[in-house]
N, CA, C and O atoms as a MOPAC input file, in Angstrom:
PM7 MOZYME 1SCF
protein

 N      0.84500 1    -1.18000 1     0.00000 1
 C      0.00000 1     0.00000 1     0.00000 1
 C      0.89000 1     1.24200 1     0.00000 1
 O      1.88300 1     1.30000 1     0.72500 1
 N      0.53700 1     2.21400 1    -0.79900 1
 C      1.36200 1     3.42400 1    -0.85000 1
 C      0.95800 1     4.40800 1     0.25300 1
 O     -0.09500 1     4.28200 1     0.87900 1
 N      1.82300 1     5.37400 1     0.45900 1
 C      1.65900 1     6.35700 1     1.53400 1
 C      0.33600 1     7.12300 1     1.42800 1
 O     -0.32700 1     7.35500 1     2.43900 1
 N     -0.05100 1     7.51600 1     0.20600 1
 C     -1.29400 1     8.27500 1     0.01900 1
 C     -2.52100 1     7.44600 1     0.38800 1
 O     -3.47300 1     7.96300 1     0.97200 1
 N     -2.49400 1     6.14500 1     0.04300 1
 C     -3.63200 1     5.27300 1     0.36400 1
 C     -3.74700 1     5.06800 1     1.87300 1
 O     -4.84700 1     5.07900 1     2.42800 1
 N     -2.61600 1     4.88400 1     2.52400 1
 C     -2.61000 1     4.73000 1     3.98100 1
 C     -3.16000 1     5.98600 1     4.64500 1
 O     -3.97800 1     5.90100 1     5.56000 1
 N     -2.71300 1     7.15100 1     4.18500 1
 C     -3.19300 1     8.42300 1     4.74400 1
 C     -4.69100 1     8.55700 1     4.53400 1
 O     -5.41000 1     8.96900 1     5.44500 1
 N     -5.17100 1     8.21500 1     3.34600 1
 C     -6.60800 1     8.29500 1     3.05500 1
 C     -7.39200 1     7.35800 1     3.97300 1
 O     -8.38300 1     7.77000 1     4.57800 1
 N     -6.96000 1     6.11000 1     4.08100 1
 C     -7.67000 1     5.13000 1     4.90300 1
 C     -7.73800 1     5.55700 1     6.36800 1
 O     -8.78500 1     5.45100 1     7.00600 1
 N     -6.61900 1     6.03800 1     6.89000 1
 C     -6.60600 1     6.51400 1     8.28100 1
 C     -7.52500 1     7.72100 1     8.45900 1
 O     -8.26600 1     7.80600 1     9.43900 1
 N     -7.47300 1     8.64700 1     7.51300 1
 C     -8.31500 1     9.84100 1     7.60300 1
 C     -9.78700 1     9.47300 1     7.58800 1
 O    -10.57200 1    10.05700 1     8.33400 1
 N    -10.18000 1     8.51500 1     6.75300 1
 C    -11.58600 1     8.09500 1     6.68300 1
 C    -12.03600 1     7.47800 1     8.00600 1
 O    -13.13600 1     7.75700 1     8.48200 1
 N    -11.19200 1     6.64800 1     8.59400 1
 C    -11.53700 1     6.01900 1     9.87300 1
 C    -11.71200 1     7.08800 1    10.96200 1
 O    -12.68200 1     7.05700 1    11.71900 1
 N    -10.77500 1     8.02200 1    11.03100 1
 C    -10.84000 1     9.09200 1    12.03500 1
 C    -12.06200 1     9.97100 1    11.79600 1
 O    -12.76700 1    10.33000 1    12.74000 1
 N    -12.31300 1    10.31600 1    10.53900 1
 C    -13.45400 1    11.18200 1    10.20800 1
 C    -14.77400 1    10.55100 1    10.57900 1
 O    -15.66700 1    11.23600 1    11.07700 1
 N    -14.92000 1     9.25200 1    10.34600 1
 C    -16.17600 1     8.59000 1    10.69400 1
 C    -16.44300 1     8.71800 1    12.18600 1
 O    -17.56400 1     9.00300 1    12.60500 1
 N    -15.42100 1     8.50800 1    12.96500 1
 C    -15.55800 1     8.63100 1    14.41200 1
 C    -15.89900 1    10.07100 1    14.80900 1
 O    -16.79200 1    10.29800 1    15.62600 1
 N    -15.18900 1    11.03600 1    14.23300 1
 C    -15.44200 1    12.44700 1    14.55900 1
 C    -16.83000 1    12.89100 1    14.11100 1
 O    -17.50400 1    13.63800 1    14.82100 1
 N    -17.25700 1    12.43600 1    12.93700 1
 C    -18.57100 1    12.82100 1    12.43800 1
 C    -19.66800 1    12.22700 1    13.32200 1
 O    -20.65000 1    12.90500 1    13.62400 1
 N    -19.51100 1    10.97400 1    13.73700 1
 C    -20.47500 1    10.36700 1    14.65000 1
 C    -20.57900 1    11.16900 1    15.94100 1
 O    -21.67600 1    11.39800 1    16.45200 1
 N    -19.42300 1    11.59800 1    16.47100 1
 C    -19.40800 1    12.40700 1    17.69200 1
 C    -20.06600 1    13.75800 1    17.46600 1
 O    -20.81600 1    14.23400 1    18.31900 1
 N    -19.79300 1    14.37900 1    16.32500 1
 C    -20.38300 1    15.67700 1    16.01400 1
 C    -21.90000 1    15.57500 1    15.92400 1
 O    -22.61400 1    16.44600 1    16.42100 1
 N    -22.38800 1    14.52200 1    15.29800 1
 C    -23.83300 1    14.32900 1    15.16800 1
 C    -24.45800 1    14.13600 1    16.54800 1
 O    -25.49000 1    14.73400 1    16.85300 1
 N    -23.84400 1    13.31000 1    17.37400 1
 C    -24.37800 1    13.06800 1    18.71600 1
 C    -24.36200 1    14.34300 1    19.56400 1
 O    -25.30700 1    14.60500 1    20.30700 1
 N    -23.29800 1    15.13100 1    19.45500 1
 C    -23.21700 1    16.39900 1    20.19300 1
 C    -24.30300 1    17.36500 1    19.74700 1
 O    -24.92400 1    18.03100 1    20.57500 1
 N    -24.53200 1    17.44200 1    18.45000 1
 C    -25.55600 1    18.34300 1    17.91200 1
 C    -26.94300 1    17.91300 1    18.37800 1
 O    -27.75800 1    18.75600 1    18.75200 1
 N    -27.21800 1    16.61500 1    18.35700 1
 C    -28.51000 1    16.11400 1    18.81000 1
 C    -28.68700 1    16.40500 1    20.30400 1
 O    -29.76600 1    16.80600 1    20.74300 1
 N    -27.62600 1    16.20100 1    21.07300 1
 C    -27.69800 1    16.43600 1    22.51700 1
 C    -27.92700 1    17.91400 1    22.83600 1
 O    -28.65100 1    18.24300 1    23.77600 1
 N    -27.31400 1    18.80300 1    22.05600 1
 C    -27.41300 1    20.22100 1    22.37500 1
 C    -28.69000 1    20.87000 1    21.84400 1
 O    -29.23000 1    21.77300 1    22.48200 1
 N    -29.17400 1    20.42800 1    20.69700 1
 C    -30.33700 1    21.10600 1    20.11600 1
 C    -31.53300 1    20.19400 1    19.88500 1
 O    -32.63300 1    20.66800 1    19.60000 1
 N    -31.32600 1    18.90800 1    20.00400 1
 C    -32.41300 1    17.97800 1    19.73800 1
 C    -32.61200 1    17.68200 1    18.26000 1
 O    -33.47100 1    16.88100 1    17.89300 1
 N    -31.81600 1    18.33000 1    17.41100 1
 C    -31.92100 1    18.12000 1    15.96900 1
 C    -30.61200 1    17.57400 1    15.41400 1
 O    -29.53200 1    17.84300 1    15.94100 1
 N    -30.73300 1    16.79300 1    14.32500 1
 C    -29.53600 1    16.34300 1    13.63600 1
 C    -28.95600 1    17.52000 1    12.85000 1
 O    -29.70200 1    18.39300 1    12.40600 1
 N    -27.62300 1    17.55200 1    12.67400 1
 C    -27.03900 1    18.61700 1    11.86600 1
 C    -27.46600 1    18.47100 1    10.40600 1
 O    -27.75300 1    17.36800 1     9.94100 1
 N    -27.50500 1    19.58200 1     9.70100 1
 C    -27.87900 1    19.55000 1     8.30600 1
 C    -26.80500 1    18.91300 1     7.44500 1
 O    -25.64700 1    18.80900 1     7.85000 1
 N    -27.19400 1    18.49400 1     6.27000 1
 C    -26.26200 1    17.84600 1     5.35100 1
 C    -25.09200 1    18.76900 1     4.99900 1
 O    -23.94800 1    18.31900 1     4.93500 1
 N    -25.37100 1    20.05200 1     4.77300 1
 C    -24.29900 1    20.98400 1     4.42300 1
 C    -23.32400 1    21.16800 1     5.57600 1
 O    -22.11900 1    21.28000 1     5.35300 1
 N    -23.82800 1    21.20000 1     6.80000 1
 C    -22.94200 1    21.30400 1     7.96100 1
 C    -22.01500 1    20.09800 1     8.04200 1
 O    -20.81600 1    20.23900 1     8.28300 1
 N    -22.57900 1    18.91500 1     7.84000 1
 C    -21.77200 1    17.69700 1     7.91200 1
 C    -20.76000 1    17.64300 1     6.77500 1
 O    -19.60700 1    17.27200 1     6.99900 1
 N    -21.16400 1    18.00300 1     5.56200 1
 C    -20.25300 1    17.97000 1     4.41700 1
 C    -19.10500 1    18.95100 1     4.61000 1
 O    -17.95200 1    18.61500 1     4.34100 1
 N    -19.40500 1    20.14400 1     5.06700 1
 C    -18.38000 1    21.14800 1     5.30800 1
 C    -17.39400 1    20.66200 1     6.36700 1
 O    -16.18300 1    20.80800 1     6.20700 1
 N    -17.90600 1    20.09500 1     7.42800 1
 C    -17.08200 1    19.56800 1     8.50900 1
 C    -16.15100 1    18.47600 1     7.98600 1
 O    -14.95300 1    18.47900 1     8.26800 1
 N    -16.71900 1    17.54500 1     7.22200 1
 C    -15.93000 1    16.43100 1     6.71000 1
 C    -14.85100 1    16.90200 1     5.73800 1
 O    -13.70100 1    16.47500 1     5.84000 1
 N    -15.20600 1    17.77100 1     4.80600 1
 C    -14.22200 1    18.22700 1     3.81400 1
 C    -13.06900 1    18.97700 1     4.46400 1
 O    -11.90700 1    18.73900 1     4.13300 1
 N    -13.37900 1    19.86800 1     5.37200 1
 C    -12.31400 1    20.63000 1     6.03300 1
 C    -11.43800 1    19.73300 1     6.89400 1
 O    -10.21300 1    19.85500 1     6.88000 1
 N    -12.05900 1    18.84200 1     7.63600 1
 C    -11.30800 1    17.95600 1     8.50800 1
 C    -10.48700 1    16.96000 1     7.69700 1
 O     -9.35800 1    16.63900 1     8.06900 1
 N    -11.04800 1    16.46600 1     6.58700 1
 C    -10.33700 1    15.51100 1     5.73600 1
 C     -9.04600 1    16.12100 1     5.19600 1
 O     -7.98800 1    15.49300 1     5.25000 1
 N     -9.13200 1    17.33700 1     4.68000 1
 C     -7.95200 1    17.99600 1     4.13300 1
 C     -6.87700 1    18.16600 1     5.21300 1
 O     -5.69300 1    17.93600 1     4.96500 1
 N     -7.29900 1    18.56500 1     6.39100 1
 C     -6.36900 1    18.74700 1     7.49900 1
 C     -5.73100 1    17.41900 1     7.90800 1
 O     -4.51800 1    17.34100 1     8.10500 1
 N     -6.55100 1    16.38300 1     8.03400 1
 C     -6.04000 1    15.08000 1     8.45800 1
 C     -5.07600 1    14.48600 1     7.43700 1
 O     -4.03300 1    13.95000 1     7.81200 1
 N     -5.41200 1    14.57400 1     6.15500 1
 C     -4.53200 1    14.03000 1     5.11800 1
 C     -3.15000 1    14.68800 1     5.20700 1
 O     -2.12500 1    14.01200 1     5.12100 1
 N     -3.13800 1    15.99200 1     5.37700 1
 C     -1.86700 1    16.69500 1     5.49900 1
 C     -1.07800 1    16.25800 1     6.71500 1
 O      0.12200 1    15.99800 1     6.62200 1
 N     -1.73900 1    16.17600 1     7.84300 1
 C     -1.03900 1    15.80700 1     9.07800 1
 C     -0.58200 1    14.35400 1     9.06000 1
 O      0.52500 1    14.04900 1     9.50400 1
 N     -1.41800 1    13.45900 1     8.55300 1
 C     -1.03800 1    12.04000 1     8.49100 1
 C      0.12400 1    11.85100 1     7.52000 1
 O      1.08000 1    11.13800 1     7.82700 1
 N      0.04500 1    12.48500 1     6.35500 1
 C      1.10400 1    12.34700 1     5.34600 1
 C      2.45100 1    12.81700 1     5.88000 1
 O      3.48300 1    12.21400 1     5.58600 1
 N      2.44400 1    13.88900 1     6.65900 1
 C      3.69400 1    14.39800 1     7.23100 1
 C      4.33300 1    13.39700 1     8.18200 1
 O      5.55500 1    13.36200 1     8.32900 1
 N      3.50000 1    12.58100 1     8.82900 1
 C      4.01500 1    11.66900 1     9.85200 1
 C      4.24300 1    10.24300 1     9.36600 1
 O      4.66900 1     9.39100 1    10.14500 1
 N      3.96900 1     9.96800 1     8.09800 1
 C      4.21500 1     8.61200 1     7.58100 1
 C      5.62200 1     8.48600 1     7.04600 1
 O      6.00800 1     7.41800 1     6.57100 1

């Protein structure tokens, strides 16, 4: 497996966990699920950050 694939796979695993936590926090605080655009924005920004940080450390 190449470095980029490893970084992608790790980022996806971390993002799934973070997104699940974000959804649960939003439901707990407001009683509503976050909107699709909120979740997409969160995932895209976090994914870019994670890929960069993971790649630097591989």
